[in-house]
Backbone bond lengths (Angstrom), bond angles and torsions (degrees), N, CA, C in turn:
res aa  C-N    CA-C-N  psi(-1)  N-CA   C-N-CA  omega(-1)  CA-C   N-CA-C  phi
1 M - - - 1.461 - - 1.528 108.89 -
2 T 1.328 116.07 129.68 1.454 120.79 -178.48 1.519 110.11 -78.17
3 Q 1.301 115.83 132.36 1.455 122.50 -178.37 1.521 108.82 -93.97
4 S 1.330 117.20 146.36 1.459 119.41 177.16 1.525 109.68 -69.17
5 I 1.343 115.26 157.73 1.462 120.51 -178.42 1.526 109.14 -64.36
6 P 1.333 118.17 131.52 1.468 120.94 -175.89 1.517 112.68 -66.23
7 P 1.346 116.96 155.91 1.455 120.45 173.98 1.525 111.28 -58.32
8 G 1.336 115.44 142.28 1.459 120.89 -178.71 1.513 112.37 103.85
9 L 1.350 116.73 -22.94 1.457 121.44 177.92 1.522 109.18 -104.83
10 Q 1.322 116.12 149.06 1.455 121.09 -178.99 1.518 110.15 -67.71
11 E 1.327 116.36 132.22 1.461 120.91 179.06 1.520 110.15 -65.57
12 S 1.324 116.41 136.24 1.457 121.88 177.19 1.519 108.35 -158.92
13 S 1.315 115.53 140.41 1.467 118.95 177.74 1.529 110.92 -88.48
14 D 1.341 116.14 -9.12 1.462 120.53 -174.58 1.520 112.24 -97.58
15 V 1.315 117.13 53.83 1.458 120.36 175.15 1.525 109.00 -130.30
16 I 1.316 115.05 152.77 1.460 121.21 177.55 1.520 107.29 -118.79
17 E 1.314 116.80 111.02 1.467 120.52 -178.62 1.521 109.98 -60.85
18 T 1.333 115.54 132.28 1.459 120.96 179.75 1.534 112.79 -110.37
19 A 1.336 117.13 -23.60 1.469 120.64 179.30 1.523 109.47 -165.61
20 S 1.320 116.23 146.60 1.461 121.23 172.67 1.520 107.87 -160.07
21 G 1.331 115.68 157.86 1.455 118.41 178.87 1.510 111.47 167.75
22 G 1.318 113.98 -171.53 1.452 120.87 179.46 1.513 111.58 122.96
23 T 1.314 115.13 162.17 1.459 120.92 -177.75 1.521 112.19 -92.23
24 S 1.331 117.29 -19.66 1.459 120.29 -178.46 1.525 110.10 -78.42
25 Q 1.332 116.28 138.24 1.465 120.99 179.91 1.523 111.83 -79.06
26 E 1.329 116.89 -34.94 1.464 121.60 -174.96 1.528 110.46 -116.26
27 W 1.334 115.16 150.09 1.460 119.78 173.69 1.529 110.11 -71.75
28 M 1.314 115.81 145.01 1.454 121.48 -179.86 1.534 109.48 -63.83
29 P 1.323 118.28 132.47 1.470 119.99 179.45 1.525 111.06 -72.26
30 F 1.334 115.99 155.95 1.466 121.14 176.74 1.524 107.93 -147.58
31 E 1.315 115.72 149.51 1.462 120.86 179.10 1.516 111.97 -110.41
32 Q 1.305 117.31 -29.00 1.456 121.82 -176.41 1.518 109.39 -129.29
33 V 1.342 116.33 145.06 1.454 122.06 178.36 1.524 108.65 -123.39
34 K 1.316 117.03 131.81 1.464 121.75 175.59 1.520 109.01 -112.34
35 L 1.333 115.97 141.61 1.458 122.49 -175.52 1.526 111.07 -91.21
36 Y 1.321 115.70 133.54 1.463 123.20 179.50 1.521 109.98 -134.49
37 T 1.327 116.16 168.18 1.461 121.80 175.45 1.520 109.78 -131.14
38 N 1.335 115.74 160.77 1.464 122.54 175.57 1.521 106.41 -149.54
39 A 1.339 117.89 122.99 1.460 121.47 -174.54 1.523 111.26 -125.20
40 F 1.330 114.40 143.51 1.459 122.24 -178.28 1.525 109.48 -129.73
41 V 1.322 116.48 146.37 1.461 121.90 171.41 1.523 107.00 -110.10
42 L 1.328 115.50 124.13 1.466 122.52 -179.47 1.518 107.23 -120.31
43 Q 1.331 116.61 117.14 1.465 120.48 -172.12 1.528 110.19 -151.10
44 D 1.329 116.03 130.14 1.476 121.37 174.75 1.528 112.07 51.71
45 N 1.333 116.05 48.68 1.470 121.33 177.13 1.524 113.65 63.56
46 K 1.342 116.24 24.37 1.452 119.23 174.87 1.527 108.86 -136.74
47 I 1.328 115.04 154.92 1.463 121.37 -177.44 1.525 109.35 -126.15
48 L 1.329 115.89 138.05 1.466 121.15 -179.93 1.523 108.98 -92.94
49 L 1.325 115.64 120.12 1.462 122.58 175.71 1.527 108.64 -118.35
50 G 1.325 115.89 162.73 1.453 120.42 177.58 1.517 111.03 -123.57
51 Y 1.323 116.41 136.63 1.465 122.04 175.07 1.520 107.19 -85.15
52 K 1.339 116.63 118.63 1.467 121.93 -174.80 1.537 109.35 -77.57
53 K 1.316 115.19 123.99 1.455 120.21 -174.57 1.523 113.80 -97.08
54 R 1.349 117.21 -12.13 1.467 119.77 -179.64 1.529 108.88 -160.20
55 G 1.330 115.72 165.16 1.457 121.19 175.05 1.526 113.44 77.92
56 L 1.335 115.87 -166.69 1.462 121.86 179.81 1.524 109.41 -61.11
57 G 1.322 116.69 128.97 1.460 120.51 -177.03 1.514 113.87 86.90
58 K 1.334 116.93 12.13 1.473 120.92 178.58 1.530 110.54 -53.55
59 D 1.322 116.01 138.52 1.461 125.39 178.95 1.529 113.21 72.75
60 L 1.333 117.36 13.72 1.459 121.43 174.98 1.532 109.41 -116.27
61 Y 1.337 115.74 152.99 1.456 121.09 172.10 1.523 109.17 -86.84
62 N 1.340 115.62 145.49 1.452 120.80 -179.06 1.521 107.98 -159.11
63 G 1.337 115.94 -179.89 1.454 120.19 168.06 1.520 108.60 -77.02
64 F 1.323 116.06 -169.78 1.463 121.81 -176.79 1.527 108.40 -108.85
65 G 1.321 116.87 126.78 1.462 118.02 -178.57 1.505 112.03 178.74
66 G 1.316 114.40 -173.62 1.454 120.57 -179.05 1.513 110.22 173.03
67 K 1.329 115.34 -157.33 1.463 121.32 -175.12 1.528 112.18 -71.33
68 V 1.339 114.28 144.68 1.460 120.69 168.50 1.524 106.94 -82.68
69 E 1.313 116.36 119.48 1.460 121.04 -176.68 1.530 110.85 -81.53
70 P 1.348 117.98 156.26 1.471 120.93 177.63 1.530 111.08 -55.45
71 G 1.319 116.05 134.64 1.454 120.48 176.98 1.515 115.41 88.81
72 E 1.337 118.29 -4.22 1.461 119.52 177.58 1.524 110.27 -117.88
73 T 1.318 116.06 152.77 1.454 120.79 176.87 1.530 109.03 -81.18
74 S 1.321 115.20 167.35 1.455 120.10 176.22 1.529 110.41 -59.69
75 A 1.330 117.39 -43.18 1.465 120.88 -179.44 1.532 111.68 -63.58
76 E 1.327 116.57 -40.09 1.465 120.46 177.78 1.525 110.74 -65.12
77 A 1.329 116.57 -40.24 1.464 120.75 178.57 1.518 111.16 -64.10
78 A 1.331 116.83 -39.68 1.465 120.62 -179.46 1.525 111.12 -63.00
79 V 1.336 116.91 -43.12 1.465 121.07 177.99 1.527 110.26 -63.91
80 R 1.335 116.67 -44.62 1.471 121.38 -179.37 1.528 110.92 -61.93
81 E 1.328 117.02 -47.31 1.464 120.46 -177.66 1.529 111.94 -64.19
82 L 1.337 117.25 -39.10 1.458 119.81 178.31 1.527 110.32 -62.49
83 Q 1.321 116.05 -39.61 1.466 120.03 179.31 1.531 110.72 -68.40
84 E 1.350 116.39 -43.25 1.466 120.19 -178.26 1.522 112.48 -67.96
85 E 1.331 117.37 -34.81 1.465 120.25 -172.70 1.526 114.01 -95.91
86 A 1.349 117.32 -21.91 1.468 119.11 -178.28 1.521 113.01 -130.48
87 G 1.342 118.30 -5.55 1.449 121.43 176.29 1.519 115.23 78.47
88 I 1.346 117.37 11.78 1.462 119.97 -176.07 1.527 110.98 -123.36
89 T 1.332 115.15 161.81 1.453 122.55 177.49 1.520 108.33 -120.75
90 A 1.347 116.28 140.95 1.461 119.58 -178.61 1.522 110.00 -147.84
91 T 1.318 114.97 152.98 1.461 121.25 170.55 1.521 106.51 -84.73
92 L 1.314 116.17 111.49 1.463 121.67 -172.49 1.526 111.51 -98.92
93 R 1.323 114.71 145.61 1.462 121.60 176.54 1.526 108.68 -118.36
94 H 1.335 116.54 131.69 1.469 121.08 179.36 1.519 109.29 -68.83
95 C 1.337 117.07 131.94 1.468 119.35 -177.00 1.520 114.22 -134.45
96 G 1.341 117.98 -3.96 1.456 117.59 179.44 1.512 112.99 -175.66
97 V 1.335 114.44 166.18 1.460 122.09 176.42 1.526 108.18 -132.52
98 L 1.330 115.54 131.37 1.459 122.22 175.58 1.523 108.69 -122.28
99 F 1.314 115.70 142.98 1.465 121.46 -179.29 1.521 107.60 -129.44
100 F 1.331 115.87 122.98 1.465 120.89 -175.45 1.519 111.46 -124.45
101 T 1.313 116.01 145.16 1.456 121.49 161.53 1.525 106.82 -122.58
102 V 1.320 115.78 150.75 1.462 121.62 -179.31 1.519 108.06 -133.82
103 T 1.329 116.09 131.11 1.458 121.09 177.54 1.530 110.04 -51.45
104 D 1.332 117.14 134.71 1.469 124.61 176.50 1.534 113.68 75.28
105 I 1.341 117.99 2.82 1.470 120.07 170.25 1.528 106.30 -107.15
106 P 1.343 118.61 122.87 1.465 121.22 -167.68 1.530 115.15 -76.85
107 Y 1.326 118.18 -1.17 1.455 120.25 179.86 1.526 109.64 -129.68
108 A 1.333 115.31 163.71 1.461 121.05 176.80 1.527 109.69 -99.10
109 F 1.330 116.12 158.46 1.462 123.60 -179.66 1.530 109.13 -107.98
110 H 1.333 116.81 120.52 1.464 121.63 169.54 1.522 105.72 -102.87
111 V 1.351 116.63 116.25 1.462 121.15 -173.66 1.525 109.92 -115.82
112 D 1.331 116.33 116.32 1.460 121.16 171.27 1.520 107.89 -85.04
113 V 1.341 115.92 126.58 1.465 121.29 -176.51 1.525 108.93 -103.92
114 Y 1.336 115.40 134.32 1.459 122.26 -176.52 1.524 110.57 -125.42
115 I 1.330 114.43 158.82 1.467 119.91 178.21 1.526 109.03 -140.63
116 A 1.318 115.91 150.25 1.466 122.25 175.40 1.521 108.53 -137.44
117 S 1.336 116.15 150.30 1.466 120.67 176.85 1.523 111.88 -106.72
118 E 1.337 116.69 -10.90 1.458 121.47 178.31 1.522 109.17 -139.07
119 Y 1.313 115.98 158.16 1.465 120.06 176.79 1.522 108.97 -150.35
120 S 1.328 115.17 163.29 1.460 120.29 174.73 1.520 108.55 -125.27
121 G 1.324 116.05 154.40 1.454 120.85 -176.88 1.514 111.20 100.74
122 T 1.320 115.53 -177.25 1.463 122.34 -179.29 1.520 109.57 -112.71
123 I 1.323 116.26 126.91 1.465 121.18 178.94 1.521 109.00 -66.05
124 I 1.340 116.03 128.33 1.464 120.40 -179.41 1.527 110.14 -132.86
125 E 1.320 116.30 156.93 1.454 121.80 170.80 1.526 108.16 -81.09
126 T 1.333 116.34 138.36 1.459 121.34 -179.49 1.531 109.44 -120.76
127 E 1.319 116.06 179.76 1.464 119.80 -179.42 1.522 111.81 -62.10
128 E 1.330 116.61 -27.07 1.467 119.71 -175.08 1.522 113.66 -99.75
129 M 1.341 117.43 -34.39 1.465 120.29 -171.60 1.526 112.16 -133.89
130 R 1.338 115.08 147.29 1.463 122.12 172.46 1.535 107.52 -116.48
131 P 1.352 117.83 101.71 1.465 120.77 -176.56 1.528 112.28 -68.99
132 Q 1.339 114.68 148.90 1.460 120.40 177.23 1.525 108.73 -156.18
133 W 1.338 116.23 137.62 1.459 121.20 175.47 1.527 110.03 -82.62
134 F 1.333 115.59 142.39 1.465 122.43 174.52 1.523 108.85 -131.50
135 S 1.310 116.04 156.79 1.461 120.35 176.69 1.527 109.23 -68.65
136 A 1.332 116.83 130.53 1.467 121.18 178.41 1.514 111.55 -98.36
137 T 1.330 117.77 5.80 1.452 120.80 179.51 1.516 109.67 -66.82
138 Q 1.337 115.72 125.12 1.463 120.33 -178.40 1.528 109.67 -91.21
139 S 1.303 115.39 80.31 1.459 119.96 -178.38 1.518 109.50 -145.93
140 T 1.319 115.50 146.15 1.460 119.41 176.41 1.525 111.26 -89.37
141 S 1.326 116.43 -8.34 1.456 120.24 179.80 1.529 109.93 -84.99
142 E 1.317 116.28 126.63 1.457 120.13 -179.90 1.525 111.53 -62.61
143 M 1.343 116.99 -26.11 1.458 120.10 -179.07 1.527 111.44 -69.27
144 D 1.360 116.69 -23.80 1.460 120.25 -177.66 1.520 113.08 -88.69
145 V 1.317 117.89 -11.35 1.458 120.77 -179.21 1.525 109.20 -78.70
146 T 1.350 115.82 135.45 1.461 119.50 178.11 1.527 108.49 -55.03
147 P 1.334 118.49 118.46 1.471 120.76 -166.71 1.523 115.29 -60.77
148 E 1.340 117.60 -33.64 1.465 117.67 -176.15 1.522 113.58 -83.12
149 F 1.341 117.31 -2.37 1.463 120.44 -178.72 1.529 110.62 -125.60
150 L 1.327 115.53 140.24 1.452 121.28 177.22 1.524 110.26 -71.42
151 P 1.347 118.47 156.71 1.455 120.30 174.63 1.533 111.05 -67.62
152 I 1.316 116.63 160.62 1.468 121.36 179.25 1.528 109.24 -55.06
153 P 1.346 118.10 128.04 1.480 121.45 -173.43 1.536 113.09 -85.24
154 Y 1.335 116.12 65.00 1.465 119.80 -175.73 1.529 112.76 -56.07
155 E 1.338 116.61 -27.25 1.471 119.80 -178.09 1.530 111.91 -69.66
156 T 1.341 117.89 -17.20 1.466 121.05 176.76 1.530 109.98 -122.07
157 M 1.339 115.35 42.34 1.459 122.50 175.32 1.525 108.14 -129.55
158 W 1.339 117.31 173.60 1.459 119.90 173.30 1.531 108.23 -58.51
159 T 1.326 116.83 143.08 1.464 120.57 -172.86 1.523 113.62 -67.26
160 D 1.331 118.23 -14.75 1.468 119.82 177.58 1.525 112.89 -84.87
161 D 1.338 118.14 -16.07 1.466 120.74 -171.70 1.529 114.21 -57.05
162 P 1.341 120.17 -38.03 1.472 118.61 179.52 1.528 113.68 -62.59
163 F 1.331 117.84 -17.17 1.461 120.34 -178.97 1.527 113.03 -81.03
164 W 1.343 117.22 -28.39 1.467 118.34 -175.61 1.529 114.77 -123.12
165 L 1.339 118.78 -23.38 1.462 119.48 -178.46 1.535 112.43 -61.96
166 P 1.346 119.53 -38.12 1.467 118.54 175.06 1.530 112.83 -60.73
167 L 1.342 117.65 -34.09 1.463 120.38 176.85 1.526 110.03 -64.76
168 L 1.342 116.37 -43.76 1.467 120.78 177.77 1.525 110.56 -58.66
169 I 1.320 117.23 -46.41 1.462 121.76 -178.42 1.524 111.15 -62.47
170 Q 1.327 116.17 -34.97 1.464 120.57 -179.47 1.528 112.91 -84.15
171 G 1.336 117.26 0.87 1.457 120.31 179.40 1.512 113.99 74.38
172 R 1.329 117.51 26.83 1.463 122.48 -178.37 1.530 109.24 -106.95
173 P 1.356 118.66 110.99 1.462 121.30 -179.77 1.529 111.46 -57.32
174 F 1.342 116.63 150.59 1.459 120.17 -172.25 1.521 111.22 -149.75
175 V 1.324 115.06 163.72 1.460 123.53 169.82 1.520 107.51 -137.06
176 G 1.330 116.44 155.82 1.456 118.68 177.87 1.504 112.17 -167.28
177 R 1.322 114.97 156.59 1.459 120.42 174.07 1.519 108.61 -136.52
178 V 1.343 114.58 142.83 1.462 121.53 175.75 1.524 108.96 -137.34
179 D 1.324 116.32 134.97 1.455 122.32 166.88 1.523 107.15 -100.00
180 F 1.329 116.13 115.71 1.457 121.24 -179.58 1.520 110.77 -96.49
181 G 1.334 115.46 138.89 1.452 120.90 167.69 1.520 107.74 -89.58
182 S 1.308 115.81 -149.88 1.461 119.47 178.43 1.524 110.14 -81.42
183 D 1.324 115.75 159.18 1.464 122.72 172.89 1.527 113.38 57.44
184 N 1.349 117.90 42.95 1.465 121.47 171.97 1.528 111.87 63.28
185 C 1.323 117.75 28.10 1.462 122.31 -177.41 1.532 109.79 -99.49
186 M 1.339 116.76 123.12 1.458 120.73 179.57 1.525 110.30 -79.08
187 Q 1.336 116.35 127.07 1.457 120.97 177.30 1.523 111.85 -94.74
188 K 1.330 116.33 -37.06 1.457 122.03 179.75 1.522 107.59 -151.65
189 W 1.360 117.58 141.26 1.456 119.51 -177.21 1.520 111.36 -151.42
190 W 1.324 113.43 156.54 1.476 122.00 178.75 1.518 108.06 -156.16
191 F 1.326 117.45 131.52 1.461 122.90 178.99 1.516 109.41 -136.10
192 A 1.338 115.77 149.23 1.460 120.18 178.80 1.522 110.30 -149.71
193 E 1.316 114.62 151.15 1.458 121.58 173.39 1.522 108.50 -92.63
194 I 1.336 115.77 143.82 1.462 121.10 174.17 1.523 106.99 -101.91
195 P 1.338 118.20 110.02 1.468 119.42 -176.83 1.526 111.52 -62.87
196 S 1.323 115.99 143.78 1.462 120.35 175.90 1.517 109.54 -69.77
197 S 1.326 116.78 141.71 1.459 120.12 178.48 1.526 108.78 -73.69
198 P 1.340 117.60 150.53 1.453 120.72 -178.81 1.525 113.54 -60.06
199 D 1.360 116.38 -25.22 1.461 120.38 -178.83 1.525 113.00 -84.03
200 A 1.354 116.76 -10.38 1.461 119.72 -175.83 1.511 111.66 -69.99
């Protein structure tokens, strides 16, 4: 049974639900929404992730991003955060929207997700993130994984990442919402692919 699009995400009839679940009957209420970004570099069958050294998501791998500051667009914030956290600049393309609530945090997170296939500059470790390349090959066979790179470390990422990161890698736009409890535990979730238009 197809579930309606959760509160916080833009209503659209052109989505294909890919996953949903959870024990909670209702979505967690929210009064305020803060804008964030998350950016990934995908190149030559490998993906650049960052190990978070402090703050929310500490000790987890993720893309590069953060808050959209007053006076800047989401796209401008994504470019700035990638430069601040990994030392590189890239032409980013918007590929998804994620909406999160977290128990004991009084606002919700609206996250615009971006991807790039090229970058300029030298990748560096910063005070907040330690960048590392991983194999982006979606295969369970060890022979298919790019040998010099480890597979994506889903076991040390946010628990929702396996639901949408494969869509990003495959170039399939997506939307999703997760209500998190404590300790990175998903209470309720919903994800969908946005089909490409025939004219695209």
